[in-house]
mmCIF file of the N, C-alpha and C atoms, coordinates in Angstrom:
data_MODEL
# 
_entry.id   MODEL 
# 
loop_
_atom_site.group_PDB 
_atom_site.id 
_atom_site.type_symbol 
_atom_site.label_atom_id 
_atom_site.label_alt_id 
_atom_site.label_comp_id 
_atom_site.label_asym_id 
_atom_site.label_entity_id 
_atom_site.label_seq_id 
_atom_site.pdbx_PDB_ins_code 
_atom_site.Cartn_x 
_atom_site.Cartn_y 
_atom_site.Cartn_z 
_atom_site.occupancy 
_atom_site.B_iso_or_equiv 
_atom_site.pdbx_formal_charge 
_atom_site.auth_seq_id 
_atom_site.auth_comp_id 
_atom_site.auth_asym_id 
_atom_site.auth_atom_id 
_atom_site.pdbx_PDB_model_num 
ATOM 1   N N  . MET A 1 1  ? 0.851   -1.186 0.000   1.00 0.00 ? 1  MET A N  1 
ATOM 2   C CA . MET A 1 1  ? 0.000   0.000  0.000   1.00 0.00 ? 1  MET A CA 1 
ATOM 3   C C  . MET A 1 1  ? 0.886   1.236  0.000   1.00 0.00 ? 1  MET A C  1 
ATOM 4   N N  . ALA A 1 2  ? 0.559   2.210  -0.834  1.00 0.00 ? 2  ALA A N  1 
ATOM 5   C CA . ALA A 1 2  ? 1.334   3.443  -0.932  1.00 0.00 ? 2  ALA A CA 1 
ATOM 6   C C  . ALA A 1 2  ? 1.084   4.315  0.290   1.00 0.00 ? 2  ALA A C  1 
ATOM 7   N N  . LYS A 1 3  ? 2.129   4.997  0.688   1.00 0.00 ? 3  LYS A N  1 
ATOM 8   C CA . LYS A 1 3  ? 2.036   5.901  1.835   1.00 0.00 ? 3  LYS A CA 1 
ATOM 9   C C  . LYS A 1 3  ? 1.389   7.219  1.393   1.00 0.00 ? 3  LYS A C  1 
ATOM 10  N N  . LYS A 1 4  ? 0.419   7.705  2.148   1.00 0.00 ? 4  LYS A N  1 
ATOM 11  C CA . LYS A 1 4  ? -0.234  8.985  1.824   1.00 0.00 ? 4  LYS A CA 1 
ATOM 12  C C  . LYS A 1 4  ? 0.703   10.135 2.133   1.00 0.00 ? 4  LYS A C  1 
ATOM 13  N N  . GLU A 1 5  ? 0.761   11.100 1.214   1.00 0.00 ? 5  GLU A N  1 
ATOM 14  C CA . GLU A 1 5  ? 1.549   12.300 1.472   1.00 0.00 ? 5  GLU A CA 1 
ATOM 15  C C  . GLU A 1 5  ? 0.692   13.290 2.245   1.00 0.00 ? 5  GLU A C  1 
ATOM 16  N N  . SER A 1 6  ? 1.253   13.848 3.279   1.00 0.00 ? 6  SER A N  1 
ATOM 17  C CA . SER A 1 6  ? 0.543   14.817 4.095   1.00 0.00 ? 6  SER A CA 1 
ATOM 18  C C  . SER A 1 6  ? 0.867   16.226 3.607   1.00 0.00 ? 6  SER A C  1 
ATOM 19  N N  . SER A 1 7  ? -0.122  17.091 3.602   1.00 0.00 ? 7  SER A N  1 
ATOM 20  C CA . SER A 1 7  ? 0.116   18.469 3.199   1.00 0.00 ? 7  SER A CA 1 
ATOM 21  C C  . SER A 1 7  ? 0.531   19.334 4.385   1.00 0.00 ? 7  SER A C  1 
ATOM 22  N N  . THR A 1 8  ? 0.528   18.758 5.565   1.00 0.00 ? 8  THR A N  1 
ATOM 23  C CA . THR A 1 8  ? 0.976   19.479 6.753   1.00 0.00 ? 8  THR A CA 1 
ATOM 24  C C  . THR A 1 8  ? 2.015   18.657 7.494   1.00 0.00 ? 8  THR A C  1 
ATOM 25  N N  . LYS A 1 9  ? 2.793   19.339 8.288   1.00 0.00 ? 9  LYS A N  1 
ATOM 26  C CA . LYS A 1 9  ? 3.820   18.687 9.082   1.00 0.00 ? 9  LYS A CA 1 
ATOM 27  C C  . LYS A 1 9  ? 3.644   19.136 10.530  1.00 0.00 ? 9  LYS A C  1 
ATOM 28  N N  . ASN A 1 10 ? 3.683   18.224 11.452  1.00 0.00 ? 10 ASN A N  1 
ATOM 29  C CA . ASN A 1 10 ? 3.500   18.534 12.872  1.00 0.00 ? 10 ASN A CA 1 
ATOM 30  C C  . ASN A 1 10 ? 4.838   18.738 13.554  1.00 0.00 ? 10 ASN A C  1 
ATOM 31  N N  . PHE A 1 11 ? 4.868   19.630 14.538  1.00 0.00 ? 11 PHE A N  1 
ATOM 32  C CA . PHE A 1 11 ? 6.061   19.824 15.359  1.00 0.00 ? 11 PHE A CA 1 
ATOM 33  C C  . PHE A 1 11 ? 5.655   20.439 16.694  1.00 0.00 ? 11 PHE A C  1 
ATOM 34  N N  . VAL A 1 12 ? 6.540   20.318 17.671  1.00 0.00 ? 12 VAL A N  1 
ATOM 35  C CA . VAL A 1 12 ? 6.282   20.864 19.005  1.00 0.00 ? 12 VAL A CA 1 
ATOM 36  C C  . VAL A 1 12 ? 6.877   22.265 19.083  1.00 0.00 ? 12 VAL A C  1 
ATOM 37  N N  . LEU A 1 13 ? 6.129   23.178 19.648  1.00 0.00 ? 13 LEU A N  1 
ATOM 38  C CA . LEU A 1 13 ? 6.595   24.553 19.829  1.00 0.00 ? 13 LEU A CA 1 
ATOM 39  C C  . LEU A 1 13 ? 6.430   24.925 21.293  1.00 0.00 ? 13 LEU A C  1 
ATOM 40  N N  . ARG A 1 14 ? 7.503   25.347 21.905  1.00 0.00 ? 14 ARG A N  1 
ATOM 41  C CA . ARG A 1 14 ? 7.440   25.791 23.303  1.00 0.00 ? 14 ARG A CA 1 
ATOM 42  C C  . ARG A 1 14 ? 7.387   27.318 23.324  1.00 0.00 ? 14 ARG A C  1 
ATOM 43  N N  . VAL A 1 15 ? 6.394   27.845 24.012  1.00 0.00 ? 15 VAL A N  1 
ATOM 44  C CA . VAL A 1 15 ? 6.179   29.292 24.077  1.00 0.00 ? 15 VAL A CA 1 
ATOM 45  C C  . VAL A 1 15 ? 5.945   29.662 25.533  1.00 0.00 ? 15 VAL A C  1 
ATOM 46  N N  . ASP A 1 16 ? 6.531   30.774 25.960  1.00 0.00 ? 16 ASP A N  1 
ATOM 47  C CA . ASP A 1 16 ? 6.309   31.194 27.343  1.00 0.00 ? 16 ASP A CA 1 
ATOM 48  C C  . ASP A 1 16 ? 4.853   31.607 27.540  1.00 0.00 ? 16 ASP A C  1 
ATOM 49  N N  . THR A 1 17 ? 4.416   31.580 28.772  1.00 0.00 ? 17 THR A N  1 
ATOM 50  C CA . THR A 1 17 ? 3.013   31.820 29.119  1.00 0.00 ? 17 THR A CA 1 
ATOM 51  C C  . THR A 1 17 ? 2.505   33.174 28.631  1.00 0.00 ? 17 THR A C  1 
ATOM 52  N N  . GLU A 1 18 ? 3.281   34.215 28.833  1.00 0.00 ? 18 GLU A N  1 
ATOM 53  C CA . GLU A 1 18 ? 2.855   35.569 28.425  1.00 0.00 ? 18 GLU A CA 1 
ATOM 54  C C  . GLU A 1 18 ? 2.640   35.638 26.906  1.00 0.00 ? 18 GLU A C  1 
ATOM 55  N N  . THR A 1 19 ? 3.563   35.065 26.143  1.00 0.00 ? 19 THR A N  1 
ATOM 56  C CA . THR A 1 19 ? 3.442   35.055 24.687  1.00 0.00 ? 19 THR A CA 1 
ATOM 57  C C  . THR A 1 19 ? 2.222   34.252 24.258  1.00 0.00 ? 19 THR A C  1 
ATOM 58  N N  . MET A 1 20 ? 2.012   33.107 24.874  1.00 0.00 ? 20 MET A N  1 
ATOM 59  C CA . MET A 1 20 ? 0.873   32.253 24.518  1.00 0.00 ? 20 MET A CA 1 
ATOM 60  C C  . MET A 1 20 ? -0.447  32.945 24.807  1.00 0.00 ? 20 MET A C  1 
ATOM 61  N N  . GLU A 1 21 ? -0.547  33.612 25.935  1.00 0.00 ? 21 GLU A N  1 
ATOM 62  C CA . GLU A 1 21 ? -1.775  34.336 26.266  1.00 0.00 ? 21 GLU A CA 1 
ATOM 63  C C  . GLU A 1 21 ? -2.045  35.449 25.247  1.00 0.00 ? 21 GLU A C  1 
ATOM 64  N N  . ALA A 1 22 ? -1.008  36.166 24.849  1.00 0.00 ? 22 ALA A N  1 
ATOM 65  C CA . ALA A 1 22 ? -1.165  37.235 23.857  1.00 0.00 ? 22 ALA A CA 1 
ATOM 66  C C  . ALA A 1 22 ? -1.589  36.641 22.513  1.00 0.00 ? 22 ALA A C  1 
ATOM 67  N N  . LEU A 1 23 ? -0.996  35.519 22.146  1.00 0.00 ? 23 LEU A N  1 
ATOM 68  C CA . LEU A 1 23 ? -1.326  34.851 20.895  1.00 0.00 ? 23 LEU A CA 1 
ATOM 69  C C  . LEU A 1 23 ? -2.775  34.360 20.899  1.00 0.00 ? 23 LEU A C  1 
ATOM 70  N N  . GLU A 1 24 ? -3.200  33.768 22.005  1.00 0.00 ? 24 GLU A N  1 
ATOM 71  C CA . GLU A 1 24 ? -4.579  33.288 22.109  1.00 0.00 ? 24 GLU A CA 1 
ATOM 72  C C  . GLU A 1 24 ? -5.583  34.441 22.015  1.00 0.00 ? 24 GLU A C  1 
ATOM 73  N N  . LYS A 1 25 ? -5.264  35.566 22.630  1.00 0.00 ? 25 LYS A N  1 
ATOM 74  C CA . LYS A 1 25 ? -6.161  36.731 22.547  1.00 0.00 ? 25 LYS A CA 1 
ATOM 75  C C  . LYS A 1 25 ? -6.218  37.261 21.123  1.00 0.00 ? 25 LYS A C  1 
ATOM 76  N N  . TRP A 1 26 ? -5.060  37.362 20.472  1.00 0.00 ? 26 TRP A N  1 
ATOM 77  C CA . TRP A 1 26 ? -4.999  37.833 19.090  1.00 0.00 ? 26 TRP A CA 1 
ATOM 78  C C  . TRP A 1 26 ? -5.809  36.904 18.184  1.00 0.00 ? 26 TRP A C  1 
ATOM 79  N N  . ALA A 1 27 ? -5.646  35.608 18.356  1.00 0.00 ? 27 ALA A N  1 
ATOM 80  C CA . ALA A 1 27 ? -6.388  34.633 17.553  1.00 0.00 ? 27 ALA A CA 1 
ATOM 81  C C  . ALA A 1 27 ? -7.894  34.812 17.758  1.00 0.00 ? 27 ALA A C  1 
ATOM 82  N N  . ALA A 1 28 ? -8.320  34.956 18.996  1.00 0.00 ? 28 ALA A N  1 
ATOM 83  C CA . ALA A 1 28 ? -9.744  35.152 19.283  1.00 0.00 ? 28 ALA A CA 1 
ATOM 84  C C  . ALA A 1 28 ? -10.262 36.439 18.644  1.00 0.00 ? 28 ALA A C  1 
ATOM 85  N N  . ASP A 1 29 ? -9.463  37.504 18.694  1.00 0.00 ? 29 ASP A N  1 
ATOM 86  C CA . ASP A 1 29 ? -9.854  38.778 18.084  1.00 0.00 ? 29 ASP A CA 1 
ATOM 87  C C  . ASP A 1 29 ? -10.038 38.647 16.575  1.00 0.00 ? 29 ASP A C  1 
ATOM 88  N N  . GLU A 1 30 ? -9.286  37.743 15.944  1.00 0.00 ? 30 GLU A N  1 
ATOM 89  C CA . GLU A 1 30 ? -9.335  37.537 14.491  1.00 0.00 ? 30 GLU A CA 1 
ATOM 90  C C  . GLU A 1 30 ? -10.261 36.377 14.110  1.00 0.00 ? 30 GLU A C  1 
ATOM 91  N N  . PHE A 1 31 ? -10.954 35.797 15.096  1.00 0.00 ? 31 PHE A N  1 
ATOM 92  C CA . PHE A 1 31 ? -11.855 34.662 14.889  1.00 0.00 ? 31 PHE A CA 1 
ATOM 93  C C  . PHE A 1 31 ? -11.116 33.467 14.265  1.00 0.00 ? 31 PHE A C  1 
ATOM 94  N N  . ARG A 1 32 ? -9.890  33.226 14.765  1.00 0.00 ? 32 ARG A N  1 
ATOM 95  C CA . ARG A 1 32 ? -9.100  32.085 14.324  1.00 0.00 ? 32 ARG A CA 1 
ATOM 96  C C  . ARG A 1 32 ? -8.758  31.222 15.525  1.00 0.00 ? 32 ARG A C  1 
ATOM 97  N N  . SER A 1 33 ? -8.399  29.962 15.249  1.00 0.00 ? 33 SER A N  1 
ATOM 98  C CA . SER A 1 33 ? -7.845  29.112 16.300  1.00 0.00 ? 33 SER A CA 1 
ATOM 99  C C  . SER A 1 33 ? -6.419  29.587 16.563  1.00 0.00 ? 33 SER A C  1 
ATOM 100 N N  . THR A 1 34 ? -5.863  29.175 17.679  1.00 0.00 ? 34 THR A N  1 
ATOM 101 C CA . THR A 1 34 ? -4.470  29.525 17.973  1.00 0.00 ? 34 THR A CA 1 
ATOM 102 C C  . THR A 1 34 ? -3.560  28.960 16.888  1.00 0.00 ? 34 THR A C  1 
ATOM 103 N N  . ASN A 1 35 ? -3.797  27.717 16.480  1.00 0.00 ? 35 ASN A N  1 
ATOM 104 C CA . ASN A 1 35 ? -3.004  27.107 15.421  1.00 0.00 ? 35 ASN A CA 1 
ATOM 105 C C  . ASN A 1 35 ? -3.150  27.880 14.109  1.00 0.00 ? 35 ASN A C  1 
ATOM 106 N N  . GLY A 1 36 ? -4.371  28.254 13.777  1.00 0.00 ? 36 GLY A N  1 
ATOM 107 C CA . GLY A 1 36 ? -4.613  29.031 12.560  1.00 0.00 ? 36 GLY A CA 1 
ATOM 108 C C  . GLY A 1 36 ? -3.904  30.373 12.593  1.00 0.00 ? 36 GLY A C  1 
ATOM 109 N N  . GLN A 1 37 ? -3.891  31.001 13.752  1.00 0.00 ? 37 GLN A N  1 
ATOM 110 C CA . GLN A 1 37 ? -3.208  32.290 13.898  1.00 0.00 ? 37 GLN A CA 1 
ATOM 111 C C  . GLN A 1 37 ? -1.709  32.128 13.692  1.00 0.00 ? 37 GLN A C  1 
ATOM 112 N N  . LEU A 1 38 ? -1.139  31.082 14.282  1.00 0.00 ? 38 LEU A N  1 
ATOM 113 C CA . LEU A 1 38 ? 0.297   30.826 14.096  1.00 0.00 ? 38 LEU A CA 1 
ATOM 114 C C  . LEU A 1 38 ? 0.614   30.571 12.625  1.00 0.00 ? 38 LEU A C  1 
ATOM 115 N N  . GLN A 1 39 ? -0.222  29.793 11.943  1.00 0.00 ? 39 GLN A N  1 
ATOM 116 C CA . GLN A 1 39 ? -0.007  29.537 10.522  1.00 0.00 ? 39 GLN A CA 1 
ATOM 117 C C  . GLN A 1 39 ? -0.060  30.837 9.728   1.00 0.00 ? 39 GLN A C  1 
ATOM 118 N N  . TRP A 1 40 ? -1.017  31.695 10.046  1.00 0.00 ? 40 TRP A N  1 
ATOM 119 C CA . TRP A 1 40 ? -1.149  32.974 9.350   1.00 0.00 ? 40 TRP A CA 1 
ATOM 120 C C  . TRP A 1 40 ? 0.077   33.860 9.587   1.00 0.00 ? 40 TRP A C  1 
ATOM 121 N N  . ILE A 1 41 ? 0.519   33.953 10.837  1.00 0.00 ? 41 ILE A N  1 
ATOM 122 C CA . ILE A 1 41 ? 1.698   34.772 11.180  1.00 0.00 ? 41 ILE A CA 1 
ATOM 123 C C  . ILE A 1 41 ? 2.927   34.280 10.422  1.00 0.00 ? 41 ILE A C  1 
ATOM 124 N N  . ILE A 1 42 ? 3.134   32.978 10.437  1.00 0.00 ? 42 ILE A N  1 
ATOM 125 C CA . ILE A 1 42 ? 4.305   32.406 9.760   1.00 0.00 ? 42 ILE A CA 1 
ATOM 126 C C  . ILE A 1 42 ? 4.229   32.633 8.257   1.00 0.00 ? 42 ILE A C  1 
ATOM 127 N N  . THR A 1 43 ? 3.059   32.388 7.664   1.00 0.00 ? 43 THR A N  1 
ATOM 128 C CA . THR A 1 43 ? 2.894   32.597 6.220   1.00 0.00 ? 43 THR A CA 1 
ATOM 129 C C  . THR A 1 43 ? 3.154   34.045 5.838   1.00 0.00 ? 43 THR A C  1 
ATOM 130 N N  . GLU A 1 44 ? 2.601   34.983 6.612   1.00 0.00 ? 44 GLU A N  1 
ATOM 131 C CA . GLU A 1 44 ? 2.810   36.406 6.325   1.00 0.00 ? 44 GLU A CA 1 
ATOM 132 C C  . GLU A 1 44 ? 4.289   36.779 6.425   1.00 0.00 ? 44 GLU A C  1 
ATOM 133 N N  . ALA A 1 45 ? 4.978   36.271 7.430   1.00 0.00 ? 45 ALA A N  1 
ATOM 134 C CA . ALA A 1 45 ? 6.412   36.557 7.591   1.00 0.00 ? 45 ALA A CA 1 
ATOM 135 C C  . ALA A 1 45 ? 7.215   35.985 6.419   1.00 0.00 ? 45 ALA A C  1 
ATOM 136 N N  . LEU A 1 46 ? 6.864   34.776 5.983   1.00 0.00 ? 46 LEU A N  1 
ATOM 137 C CA . LEU A 1 46 ? 7.557   34.161 4.849   1.00 0.00 ? 46 LEU A CA 1 
ATOM 138 C C  . LEU A 1 46 ? 7.315   34.933 3.556   1.00 0.00 ? 46 LEU A C  1 
ATOM 139 N N  . LYS A 1 47 ? 6.074   35.379 3.335   1.00 0.00 ? 47 LYS A N  1 
ATOM 140 C CA . LYS A 1 47 ? 5.770   36.197 2.153   1.00 0.00 ? 47 LYS A CA 1 
ATOM 141 C C  . LYS A 1 47 ? 6.569   37.499 2.175   1.00 0.00 ? 47 LYS A C  1 
ATOM 142 N N  . LYS A 1 48 ? 6.554   38.165 3.333   1.00 0.00 ? 48 LYS A N  1 
ATOM 143 C CA . LYS A 1 48 ? 7.235   39.456 3.470   1.00 0.00 ? 48 LYS A CA 1 
ATOM 144 C C  . LYS A 1 48 ? 8.736   39.332 3.210   1.00 0.00 ? 48 LYS A C  1 
ATOM 145 N N  . SER A 1 49 ? 9.321   38.218 3.634   1.00 0.00 ? 49 SER A N  1 
ATOM 146 C CA . SER A 1 49 ? 10.761  38.022 3.460   1.00 0.00 ? 49 SER A CA 1 
ATOM 147 C C  . SER A 1 49 ? 11.120  37.457 2.088   1.00 0.00 ? 49 SER A C  1 
ATOM 148 N N  . GLY A 1 50 ? 10.106  37.119 1.288   1.00 0.00 ? 50 GLY A N  1 
ATOM 149 C CA . GLY A 1 50 ? 10.353  36.562 -0.039  1.00 0.00 ? 50 GLY A CA 1 
ATOM 150 C C  . GLY A 1 50 ? 10.800  35.109 -0.011  1.00 0.00 ? 50 GLY A C  1 
ATOM 151 N N  . ARG A 1 51 ? 10.542  34.416 1.075   1.00 0.00 ? 51 ARG A N  1 
ATOM 152 C CA . ARG A 1 51 ? 10.989  33.030 1.220   1.00 0.00 ? 51 ARG A CA 1 
ATOM 153 C C  . ARG A 1 51 ? 9.913   32.006 0.884   1.00 0.00 ? 51 ARG A C  1 
ATOM 154 N N  . LEU A 1 52 ? 8.691   32.438 0.665   1.00 0.00 ? 52 LEU A N  1 
ATOM 155 C CA . LEU A 1 52 ? 7.610   31.518 0.351   1.00 0.00 ? 52 LEU A CA 1 
ATOM 156 C C  . LEU A 1 52 ? 7.471   31.416 -1.158  1.00 0.00 ? 52 LEU A C  1 
ATOM 157 N N  . LYS A 1 53 ? 7.468   30.175 -1.674  1.00 0.00 ? 53 LYS A N  1 
ATOM 158 C CA . LYS A 1 53 ? 7.301   29.968 -3.108  1.00 0.00 ? 53 LYS A CA 1 
ATOM 159 C C  . LYS A 1 53 ? 5.943   30.484 -3.526  1.00 0.00 ? 53 LYS A C  1 
ATOM 160 N N  . LYS A 1 54 ? 5.896   31.114 -4.672  1.00 0.00 ? 54 LYS A N  1 
ATOM 161 C CA . LYS A 1 54 ? 4.633   31.592 -5.213  1.00 0.00 ? 54 LYS A CA 1 
ATOM 162 C C  . LYS A 1 54 ? 3.835   30.394 -5.695  1.00 0.00 ? 54 LYS A C  1 
ATOM 163 N N  . THR A 1 55 ? 2.551   30.354 -5.344  1.00 0.00 ? 55 THR A N  1 
ATOM 164 C CA . THR A 1 55 ? 1.671   29.289 -5.816  1.00 0.00 ? 55 THR A CA 1 
ATOM 165 C C  . THR A 1 55 ? 0.595   29.893 -6.676  1.00 0.00 ? 55 THR A C  1 
ATOM 166 N N  . ARG A 1 56 ? 0.096   29.106 -7.606  1.00 0.00 ? 56 ARG A N  1 
ATOM 167 C CA . ARG A 1 56 ? -0.985  29.582 -8.472  1.00 0.00 ? 56 ARG A CA 1 
ATOM 168 C C  . ARG A 1 56 ? -2.260  29.719 -7.667  1.00 0.00 ? 56 ARG A C  1 
ATOM 169 N N  . SER A 1 57 ? -2.991  30.762 -7.895  1.00 0.00 ? 57 SER A N  1 
ATOM 170 C CA . SER A 1 57 ? -4.267  30.909 -7.211  1.00 0.00 ? 57 SER A CA 1 
ATOM 171 C C  . SER A 1 57 ? -5.307  30.070 -7.953  1.00 0.00 ? 57 SER A C  1 
ATOM 172 N N  . ALA A 1 58 ? -6.381  29.734 -7.292  1.00 0.00 ? 58 ALA A N  1 
ATOM 173 C CA . ALA A 1 58 ? -7.431  28.911 -7.860  1.00 0.00 ? 58 ALA A CA 1 
ATOM 174 C C  . ALA A 1 58 ? -8.098  29.600 -9.048  1.00 0.00 ? 58 ALA A C  1 
ATOM 175 N N  . SER A 1 59 ? -8.065  30.918 -9.076  1.00 0.00 ? 59 SER A N  1 
ATOM 176 C CA . SER A 1 59 ? -8.719  31.660 -10.158 1.00 0.00 ? 59 SER A CA 1 
ATOM 177 C C  . SER A 1 59 ? -7.875  31.753 -11.416 1.00 0.00 ? 59 SER A C  1 
ATOM 178 N N  . SER A 1 60 ? -6.602  31.333 -11.375 1.00 0.00 ? 60 SER A N  1 
ATOM 179 C CA . SER A 1 60 ? -5.727  31.393 -12.559 1.00 0.00 ? 60 SER A CA 1 
ATOM 180 C C  . SER A 1 60 ? -6.011  30.301 -13.524 1.00 0.00 ? 60 SER A C  1 
# 
């Protein structure tokens, strides 16, 4: 049986309590999960730095 390729990768992240509380509040303010907020922050930082590969949009 072929192994399924995952589109996500899991990892452990240790964050101090103050940072985590701020992140959880920010996520709630944006109506996102904490995980979703972290993904958004990382994606935005990668785009800004030019390190994220450009992908075709669904409308192209």
